[in-house]
N, C-alpha and C positions, 0 to 999 in steps of 0.2 A: 755336675754330669747326674748326680744321685738321685740330687735333689726334685730334677727332672721328670726321671722316673720315676718317684715315688708321686709326685702331681699325678704323673700320667693312670696310674693303677688306679687312684682315688679318684678322676673324673669319670673312669671308664666303669668303675663300682657305681657311680650315682649314676651315670645313664642306665647300666640296668636294675637300678633300684626302683629309677621313675617310667621305665620300659613294664614293671611286674606292676607299679601299683597302678599304671594306667591301663592295662588287661583289667586287674581286679576293679575297679571304676568302671567298666564297662556290663562286667556281667554280675555284679553285686547292687543290691537296690542299696535305698537308703541304712532299712533295716539288717545289712549285713546277711541278706538273705539272695540267692541266684534270681534274676528277675526272667520272665517266661520272656522265647522271642518274642521277634516283631511280626505284627501278622500284617497282611497288606489286607487292602478290600476285594481284591480279586480271589483270596484264600480264603476269607470268610462266604463271600458267597457261592465259591466254591463247597465250605461245608456246610452252610445250611440249605443249598441242593441235594446234598447228600445225606441230610438227614432226613431230608422230604421222600426221596428216592427209598429209603430203609422203610421209612415209616409205610409206604403206599403199598412197597414188597409184602412186609412185615403185615397190613391191613386188610389188603384183597386176598393174602394167603389162609386169612380166618375168615374172614365175609363169605366169601365162595364156598366155604366147605358145608358138608348138609350138616343144617341147623346152626348156618354162621352166622345169619339174621334173624333168623326163626326164633333162637336160643339167646338172645343178648338182647338183654333187654334195652339196652341206651340205644340200639341202631334197630330192633324189630318193627318193622310194617304193619301199622296198624288198619284197621278197613279203613279205608278211606272216609276222612269227616265229612268232606262233600258231602256222602251217601250216606251218612248216621241214618237217615230214614229211612233207606233202603234196610239197613243193616235191623232196625229195629221192628217193621213190617214185617221179615222174612221171619222173627225170633217171633212174632206176635200170631202167623200163620204155620208156625213147629220146624219154621229151618233151619232151625240150632245148628244141624250136622251141617248142613250144605255150608253155614256163614265159616263154621270152621276150618272145614276144608276150603274155603277159597280165601282165605284170611294164608294158611300155613302153604299153598301155593303161590298165595299173591309173595312170600317171602321163598320159597322155590326158585321165584321167576328171577328175585334180587340176586340170588347166591349164582343164580346161572349168571346170568349175565357177568357181573363181577370175576369170574374168570376172565374173562376179556377185559377187564379195566386197567387193572396193572401195566401194558404198553401204553395207553393214551393217554393216564396219570404222569406217566416219566416223561413222555413225549414233553405235555405239558409243562415240566420241573424245567426240563433244559431248555426250551423254547420262551422260558419266563426270564425277563428282563430287572434286573435289580439293579438299582441302581446303589445307596449306600447300605452297605449290608451291614456296615456296627450296630445301623441305629434297629434293623432287625432282632442282630443278634443280642444288645444288648437292651430289649426291646419285654413285651410278655412273655411267659413260658410258652406259648400259643404263639408267636408271634410269628414265626415265619409259616405257619396252615393257614393264620388268617391270612396273609400276602396273597398265597397262592390259590385261595379262595376267591379273593375279591379280584386277580386276576386272571383267571382261568374257570370259571363257571361256565360263563355262555360257552366257550367251548366247550368245553367238558358236556356237556347237556347235549351239544350238535355233534360229536363225535361219538357217545354213549347209548346216542337212543336208540343207533337202528341194531346193537347186542340187542338194547333190551328189548325189542319187538321179535326178532328172534328168541330169546327165551322165552318170552310170554307166549309164544308159538310151539315153542320146546317141551314146556312143563303143562300145556291143552288149557291156561289161566280162563280165558275167556269160555271155557264147557260150564266150570264154575261162578262165572259171574255172568251168564244171560239167565241163568232161570231164577236167581235171585230180583235181578230189575225186570223181567218179565213177571214176576208175579210181584213185585211192587210196582212194576206201573198198571198191570190189570186191573188191582186194590185200587188204584188213582182214577180211575175211568168213575167209577162211581163214584167218587167225590171229587170231581173236574180239577184235581191237581195234576203239578205239571209231571212230565216225563223226566227222569232221571239216567244222564248219559255218560258219568265219569270216565274221563281220559284215560285207561290203565296205564297205558304205555307213557305218559309226562310221570304219573302219579312216580312210577316203580322205577322211575329214572331221577327224579327229583331225590326222592326216600335213599334211592342205592348210594348216589354220591355225597348228599348230606350226611351218612352211614364212615362213607369211608375218610372222608375228611375227620370224621370222629375219632376214629381206628389212628389217623393220622399224627393229629392232633396228642393226643395219649401217647403216643411212641415219641413225637418233639420232646413232651417232658419228662417222659425219662428220659432221653437224650442227657437234656438239658442238666439234671439232677444226678443221675448216677453215669460217674466214670466208666462203670461197667459196661455201659451199653455203648459207648462209644467201640465201635470194635474197627473203625479204618482211621489210618493214620490221622487225615485230615480231618477226622471227628473232632479225635482227640488234642490239634492241636487248635481247633478254633473253639472246642467247647471249653476248655481249659480255661480258657481266657475270664469265662463265667465262675471261675473256684474263687 
């Protein structure tokens, strides 16, 4: 009888030790370190979209401020390259001041339009379909931004263009463009050259969206590299996978 009791205690102790060992094995890696919780593809996708949303919120806030485009060399809108001959001719005619005013107002139009950009971009992020989130997560440090750019640019142009037109009218951009093109076209009559008619709406739309993507890309890189930039639980969980 005593032997039976002793054997029962021994086997019970073995079962407890086995249970403890199994628990330890499930939470400790081969090197003795606790492994990160498993990630699902849905969680990764949610984290990527969150990173892009954070990026566009910060980016549009910076870009829409006064001088947000004009004093940021990375995204500043230049004189339209297609109309460089207009700029050169205007300067030859002593209109440097008007050229400078036009370039400033061009950037003001982008800054004004960008005030409406945030919701448009965020909706595009929400609607964006991502199949394999892990591929993007483990890709280049701007992989999510590139994916967003590839999947949404055409829709963004269509949605953003009307906002740009309103902004152009508000800052009276064409008021500064018309005298430059008029001076150029008048001078051109003498040489038999063709008139210039750059589409300012398309130019500002394209450059503003390009600038915003650059700012989103910068924020994505920051979130990937700096744990302190991961401000939400989903960002911490997903991007800690890269640490």
